[in-house]
C-alpha positions in Angstrom: 158.1 -157.4 -18.1 154.7 -159.1 -17.7 154.2 -157.6 -14.4 155.0 -154.1 -15.8 152.6 -154.3 -18.5 150.2 -155.7 -16.0 150.6 -152.7 -13.7 150.4 -150.4 -16.5 147.3 -152.1 -17.7 145.6 -151.8 -14.1 146.5 -148.2 -13.8 144.7 -147.4 -17.0 141.6 -149.5 -16.1 141.6 -147.5 -12.7 142.0 -144.5 -14.5 138.8 -144.9 -16.7 137.1 -146.1 -13.8 137.6 -143.1 -11.9 136.8 -141.1 -15.0 133.6 -142.8 -15.5 132.4 -142.6 -11.8 133.3 -138.9 -12.0 131.7 -138.2 -15.3 128.3 -139.9 -13.6 128.6 -138.1 -10.5 128.7 -134.8 -12.6 125.8 -136.0 -14.5 123.9 -136.6 -11.5 124.8 -133.2 -9.8 123.4 -131.5 -13.0 120.3 -133.5 -13.1 119.6 -132.5 -9.4 120.5 -128.9 -10.1 117.8 -129.0 -13.1 115.2 -130.4 -10.7 115.9 -127.4 -8.0 115.5 -125.1 -11.0 112.4 -126.4 -12.2 109.9 -125.2 -9.5 111.3 -121.8 -9.6 110.9 -121.6 -13.3 107.3 -122.8 -12.8 106.8 -120.1 -10.2 107.9 -117.4 -12.7 105.2 -118.8 -15.2 102.5 -119.5 -12.5 99.0 -118.0 -13.0 97.6 -115.9 -10.3 94.2 -115.7 -8.5 92.6 -112.2 -8.8 92.9 -111.7 -4.8 96.0 -109.6 -4.9 94.9 -107.9 -8.4 91.9 -106.8 -6.8 93.2 -105.9 -3.4 95.4 -103.5 -5.3 92.6 -102.0 -7.6 90.5 -101.0 -4.5 93.2 -99.5 -2.7 94.5 -97.4 -5.5 91.0 -96.9 -7.6 91.4 -98.5 -10.8 89.6 -101.7 -12.6 91.2 -104.6 -14.1 89.8 -105.8 -17.6 88.6 -109.3 -18.0 88.6 -110.1 -21.5 87.0 -113.0 -23.0 89.0 -115.5 -25.1 88.1 -118.0 -27.8 91.0 -118.6 -29.9 94.8 -117.9 -30.1 94.8 -114.6 -31.8 92.5 -113.0 -29.2 94.7 -114.4 -26.5 97.7 -113.0 -28.0 96.4 -109.7 -28.6 95.2 -109.4 -25.2 98.6 -110.4 -23.4 100.5 -108.0 -26.1 98.5 -105.1 -24.8 98.8 -106.3 -21.3 102.6 -106.2 -21.5 102.9 -103.0 -23.5 100.8 -101.3 -20.8 102.4 -103.1 -17.7 98.9 -104.1 -16.8 97.4 -107.3 -14.8 95.1 -108.9 -16.6 92.3 -111.5 -16.5 91.6 -114.0 -19.5 88.3 -115.6 -19.1 86.3 -118.2 -21.2 82.4 -118.9 -20.9 81.3 -122.4 -21.1 80.4 -122.0 -24.7 84.0 -120.9 -25.4 85.3 -123.6 -23.7 83.1 -126.0 -25.9 84.5 -124.2 -29.0 88.1 -124.1 -28.1 88.2 -127.4 -26.0 89.8 -126.6 -22.5 93.0 -128.5 -23.0 93.8 -126.5 -25.9 92.6 -123.2 -24.2 95.0 -123.9 -21.2 97.8 -124.9 -23.4 97.1 -121.3 -24.9 97.2 -119.7 -21.7 100.3 -121.6 -20.3 102.1 -120.1 -23.6 100.9 -116.7 -23.2 102.2 -116.6 -19.5 105.6 -118.1 -20.5 105.9 -115.5 -23.4 105.1 -112.5 -20.8 106.1 -113.8 -17.4 106.2 -110.4 -15.9 102.4 -109.9 -16.3 100.2 -111.0 -13.6 97.6 -113.2 -15.3 94.5 -114.9 -13.9 92.4 -117.5 -16.2 88.6 -117.2 -15.3 85.6 -119.1 -15.9 82.8 -116.5 -17.1 79.3 -117.2 -16.1 79.7 -120.7 -15.3 76.1 -122.4 -15.5 76.3 -125.0 -12.9 78.8 -127.0 -10.1 80.0 -129.4 -12.7 81.4 -126.5 -15.2 83.0 -124.9 -12.3 84.5 -128.1 -10.9 86.0 -129.0 -14.3 87.5 -125.4 -14.8 89.1 -125.7 -11.2 90.5 -129.2 -11.8 92.0 -128.1 -15.1 94.1 -125.2 -13.5 91.7 -122.1 -13.7 92.7 -119.8 -10.8 89.2 -118.1 -10.7 85.8 -119.2 -11.4 82.3 -117.4 -11.7 79.0 -119.3 -10.5 76.1 -117.6 -12.1 73.1 -118.4 -9.8 71.4 -115.2 -10.8 68.5 -117.1 -12.6 67.5 -118.8 -9.4 65.8 -117.2 -6.3 67.8 -115.9 -3.6 68.1 -118.9 -1.5 69.2 -121.2 -4.3 71.5 -118.7 -5.3 73.3 -118.7 -1.9 73.3 -122.6 -1.9 74.6 -123.2 -5.1 77.5 -120.4 -4.7 78.3 -121.8 -1.2 78.4 -125.3 -2.7 81.2 -123.9 -5.3 83.0 -121.9 -2.8 83.7 -124.6 -0.6 85.0 -126.8 -3.1 87.0 -124.0 -5.0 88.4 -122.6 -1.8 89.6 -126.2 -0.9 91.8 -126.1 -4.0 93.1 -122.5 -3.8 90.8 -121.0 -6.4 88.6 -118.0 -6.0 85.1 -117.4 -6.8 82.9 -114.7 -8.3 79.1 -114.7 -7.9 76.3 -112.5 -9.4 73.2 -111.1 -7.7 70.6 -109.2 -9.7 69.7 -110.2 -13.2 71.5 -108.4 -16.3 69.4 -108.2 -19.4 70.5 -109.0 -22.9 72.0 -112.0 -24.8 75.5 -113.3 -24.8 76.6 -116.9 -25.3 74.4 -119.2 -22.8 72.9 -116.1 -21.1 69.7 -114.9 -22.3 67.6 -112.5 -20.0 64.6 -110.6 -21.2 64.3 -106.8 -20.5 61.2 -107.4 -18.3 63.3 -110.1 -16.2 66.2 -107.9 -15.3 66.7 -106.9 -11.9 68.8 -104.2 -9.9 71.0 -105.6 -7.1 69.6 -105.0 -3.8 72.4 -103.7 -1.5 70.9 -105.2 1.8 70.8 -108.6 -0.1 74.1 -108.1 -1.4 75.6 -107.8 2.3 73.7 -111.1 3.3 74.7 -113.1 0.2 78.4 -112.4 0.6 78.2 -113.1 4.5 76.4 -116.4 3.7 78.2 -117.6 0.6 82.0 -116.4 1.3 82.4 -115.5 -2.3 85.5 -113.7 -3.1 83.8 -111.2 -5.8 80.5 -109.9 -6.4 78.8 -109.1 -10.1 76.3 -106.6 -9.6 73.4 -105.3 -11.9 73.2 -101.5 -12.0 72.2 -100.9 -15.6 74.6 -102.6 -17.7 73.3 -105.4 -20.3 74.9 -108.1 -22.3 75.3 -108.0 -26.0 75.8 -105.4 -28.6 72.5 -103.6 -27.9 72.8 -102.3 -24.3 70.7 -99.2 -24.4 67.8 -98.0 -26.5 67.8 -94.1 -25.0 70.4 -92.6 -22.7 73.0 -94.7 -21.2 73.3 -94.4 -17.6 74.1 -96.7 -14.7 72.9 -96.7 -11.1 76.0 -95.3 -9.1 73.7 -94.9 -6.1 73.3 -98.5 -5.9 77.1 -99.1 -6.3 77.7 -96.8 -3.6 75.5 -98.3 -1.0 76.8 -101.7 -1.9 80.2 -100.4 -1.2 79.4 -99.1 1.9 77.9 -102.4 2.8 80.6 -104.7 1.6 83.8 -102.3 1.5 86.2 -105.4 1.4 84.4 -107.4 -1.4 85.4 -106.7 -5.2 82.8 -105.5 -7.5 82.2 -106.9 -11.0 80.4 -105.4 -13.9 79.2 -107.7 -16.5 77.9 -106.4 -20.0 80.3 -103.5 -19.8 81.4 -103.2 -23.5 81.4 -99.9 -25.1 80.3 -101.4 -28.2 83.0 -98.8 -29.9 81.2 -96.9 -32.6 84.3 -96.9 -35.0 84.4 -100.6 -34.9 80.7 -101.0 -35.5 80.8 -98.7 -38.6 83.9 -100.6 -39.8 82.1 -103.8 -39.7 79.0 -102.5 -41.5 81.1 -100.6 -44.1 82.5 -103.8 -45.2 79.6 -106.0 -45.3 78.2 -106.2 -42.1 74.6 -105.6 -40.8 74.7 -104.3 -37.1 72.1 -101.4 -36.9 71.7 -99.8 -33.6 74.5 -101.2 -31.6 75.2 -99.2 -28.5 77.1 -99.9 -25.4 78.6 -98.3 -22.2 80.3 -95.3 -23.0 84.0 -95.0 -21.9 83.5 -92.1 -19.5 80.8 -93.9 -17.5 83.1 -97.1 -17.2 85.9 -94.8 -16.1 84.0 -93.3 -13.6 83.0 -96.8 -12.2 86.6 -97.8 -12.4 87.2 -94.9 -9.9 84.1 -95.6 -7.9 84.8 -99.1 -6.3 84.6 -101.5 -9.5 87.5 -103.9 -9.3 86.7 -105.9 -12.5 84.9 -104.9 -15.8 84.1 -107.6 -18.3 84.8 -107.0 -22.0 83.5 -109.1 -24.8 81.5 -107.7 -27.4 84.3 -105.1 -28.1 86.9 -107.8 -28.8 84.5 -109.7 -31.2 83.6 -106.5 -33.2 87.5 -105.7 -33.2 88.4 -109.1 -34.9 85.3 -109.2 -37.2 86.0 -105.8 -38.5 89.6 -106.5 -39.2 88.5 -109.7 -40.9 86.1 -108.1 -43.0 88.0 -105.3 -44.1 90.6 -107.5 -45.7 88.1 -109.8 -47.2 86.2 -107.0 -48.8 89.3 -105.0 -50.1 91.2 -108.2 -51.1 88.6 -110.6 -52.2 91.1 -113.1 -53.5 92.6 -113.4 -49.9 92.1 -117.0 -48.5 95.5 -117.6 -46.4 94.0 -117.1 -42.8 97.3 -115.3 -41.9 96.4 -112.3 -44.3 93.2 -111.4 -42.5 93.8 -112.6 -38.9 97.2 -110.8 -38.4 95.4 -107.3 -39.0 92.4 -108.5 -37.0 94.5 -109.4 -33.9 96.3 -106.0 -34.0 92.8 -104.4 -34.0 91.9 -106.3 -31.1 95.3 -105.3 -29.2 94.4 -101.7 -29.9 91.2 -102.2 -28.3 92.4 -104.0 -25.2 95.2 -101.3 -25.0 92.7 -98.3 -25.1 90.8 -100.0 -22.3 93.6 -100.5 -20.2 95.1 -97.1 -20.5 92.4 -94.8 -21.2 89.3 -96.3 -19.5 90.2 -98.7 -16.6 93.4 -97.0 -15.5 95.1 -100.2 -15.0 98.2 -99.1 -17.1 101.8 -99.2 -15.0 99.9 -101.3 -12.2 102.3 -104.2 -12.3 
């Protein structure tokens, strides 16, 4: 009898041992499967460089909007517009925007945006990097594209600085935008007087790209930074653009200072308590022509500031008792989204290009 009980007991022990080992084996297999899936998931939400975007834009004759970001609402508005329009997009931040938002917070917002809209090709770009250290910091923190702005230096110094950034960036798989020529105007840390402004020389542009190896080039053909771009008739030097494209046909061209300074948004700001007299930007029809004439990237910052400010001002003026940020930031975010959508669909021609 004791032997029989002992046999039954041992069988149960063996059963439990087999069950435990099988359970552990299943758990291990699940863990391994999850680890294998993880890179695939990360690949789906991965940020991209601008290389493929620009190749497509040059081939098909459209421009990609590079929209400056400072906070969550602007990031959300840009990404929602890009998703609705099936458009590739560049989110960019200046060094002063990075100081304001802080690079860790900024990158987490961008990461969330890509996770929410994995179907949209997104590059995160440093706008007007002032020095090698800032460019390196952004590269080391996950930016896929950086601009080094050596336009304030003479030609040889600009070449040397740009080449230094290019060498480091390319070693990390990051692309580099450089600038040749000087745009007038004030925006963030950029401040160039009208007398110091200078058009890009096409012959120098060819030499500059050859010696630096930069991936794209921002040129000066008449645009300027800020909300006061033109005193008289707005016009760009398309003859300079044409010659530059002939000399460096495989280099994507960038336009800075290219906000329209949308009159309706300026009027809305002023109607609800603002004071922005005489603001004037680059008309949509000129930017549309630039998009079809070889410009691959067009920067937009002022228009987004105007849209966000106009939306906030309207609510606070009409409802002076409002103090919940969601109350005024929600319509402001929607106005930014409408502005971005208009650019993609009606001006840059990037809609349905994914």
